[in-house]
Every structure is written in structure tokens, then in C-alpha cells.
C-alpha positions as a Python dict, from the first residue, in 0.01 Angstrom:
ca = {
    (1, 'M'): (0, 0, 0),
    (2, 'Q'): (-279, -214, -137),
    (3, 'G'): (-536, -415, 53),
    (4, 'K'): (-461, -741, 227),
    (5, 'E'): (-482, -933, -101),
    (6, 'G'): (-250, -688, -280),
    (7, 'K'): (96, -744, -420),
    (8, 'F'): (264, -686, -84),
    (9, 'S'): (127, -1014, 48),
    (10, 'T'): (399, -1180, -159),
    (11, 'V'): (681, -978, -4),
    (12, 'F'): (531, -957, 344),
    (13, 'P'): (332, -1281, 387),
    (14, 'A'): (258, -1200, 751),
    (15, 'L'): (17, -927, 634),
    (16, 'V'): (-237, -1189, 525),
    (17, 'E'): (-322, -1546, 608),
    (18, 'R'): (-92, -1778, 414),
    (19, 'D'): (-379, -1951, 237),
    (20, 'Q'): (-507, -1611, 118),
    (21, 'A'): (-176, -1478, -13),
    (22, 'E'): (-142, -1439, -389),
    (23, 'K'): (192, -1624, -377),
    (24, 'N'): (298, -1881, -123),
    (25, 'Y'): (626, -1745, 10),
    (26, 'S'): (681, -2055, 224),
    (27, 'A'): (668, -2276, -84),
    (28, 'T'): (922, -2071, -277),
    (29, 'I'): (1198, -1839, -152),
    (30, 'G'): (1113, -1923, 209),
    (31, 'C'): (1162, -2295, 148),
    (32, 'D'): (1517, -2433, 165),
    (33, 'P'): (1451, -2736, -64),
    (34, 'W'): (1295, -2504, -325),
    (35, 'V'): (1593, -2267, -309),
    (36, 'L'): (1838, -2558, -341),
    (37, 'K'): (1643, -2694, -640),
    (38, 'I'): (1656, -2354, -812),
    (39, 'R'): (2029, -2324, -739),
    (40, 'K'): (2087, -2668, -893),
    (41, 'M'): (1885, -2574, -1202),
    (42, 'L'): (2077, -2247, -1237),
    (43, 'G'): (2402, -2439, -1197),
    (44, 'V'): (2309, -2661, -1491),
    (45, 'L'): (2219, -2353, -1696),
    (46, 'L'): (2542, -2173, -1608),
    (47, 'E'): (2748, -2482, -1684),
    (48, 'G'): (2584, -2508, -2025),
    (49, 'I'): (2647, -2148, -2124),
    (50, 'S'): (2977, -2078, -1947),
    (51, 'N'): (3186, -2125, -2261),
    (52, 'E'): (2978, -1860, -2437),
    (53, 'F'): (3032, -1596, -2171),
    (54, 'S'): (3371, -1659, -2022),
    (55, 'G'): (3722, -1593, -2128),
    (56, 'E'): (4009, -1362, -2079),
    (57, 'V'): (3968, -990, -2090),
    (58, 'A'): (4247, -814, -2271),
    (59, 'M'): (4434, -564, -2059),
    (60, 'D'): (4561, -383, -2367),
    (61, 'L'): (4354, -73, -2444),
    (62, 'M'): (4388, -115, -2820),
    (63, 'D'): (4268, -477, -2794),
    (64, 'L'): (3965, -360, -2596),
    (65, 'I'): (3886, -92, -2855),
    (66, 'D'): (3923, -344, -3140),
    (67, 'S'): (3696, -584, -2957),
    (68, 'E'): (3432, -314, -2909),
    (69, 'R'): (3450, -219, -3276),
    (70, 'A'): (3405, -582, -3379),
    (71, 'F'): (3107, -615, -3148),
    (72, 'A'): (2953, -293, -3282),
    (73, 'E'): (2993, -420, -3640),
    (74, 'F'): (2836, -753, -3545),
    (75, 'A'): (2545, -579, -3372),
    (76, 'A'): (2491, -351, -3673),
    (77, 'K'): (2474, -654, -3906),
    (78, 'C'): (2226, -825, -3676),
    (79, 'L'): (1999, -522, -3667),
    (80, 'K'): (1978, -488, -4047),
}
């Protein structure tokens, strides 16, 4: 464990005075309005990308294998 000003002051803010902590826990994850704001921002992000990452998953093994092959071919082309 580091000194009072070390990285643990972020995780355990009680180890140091709040005004001396590297990060202000009470202004971020310890603050309900901040958490709600982040959730709202993530909601907008997820809504914007949901069509890219959602869909049905085939239950047929051959369809899954074909899908994996297509993805592998796509990835190989991208890496060239």
C-alpha cells in the first residue's frame, strides 16, 4: 500500500482528507446525480449502437460455424 496520497485514496477515500485525495470519490461514483448522468449518457450510447450489436443468434450449429468463418474472413481482410 502506498502513502496517504497514493492510488488507494481513490478507492478508500477515508484514508486521506477529501481535499487531499487524488480523485474526489464524492464527486463521482459516490454521487447519485453523477451516477445518474453517466447512466443517461451510456443509455444514449447504447441506443445509438444497439442495431450494430444486437440480433438473433442462430441455434443451428452449421449456421454458427458459417458465421464464424465469415467473421474470420472479414477479420483477415481487415488485417491485410
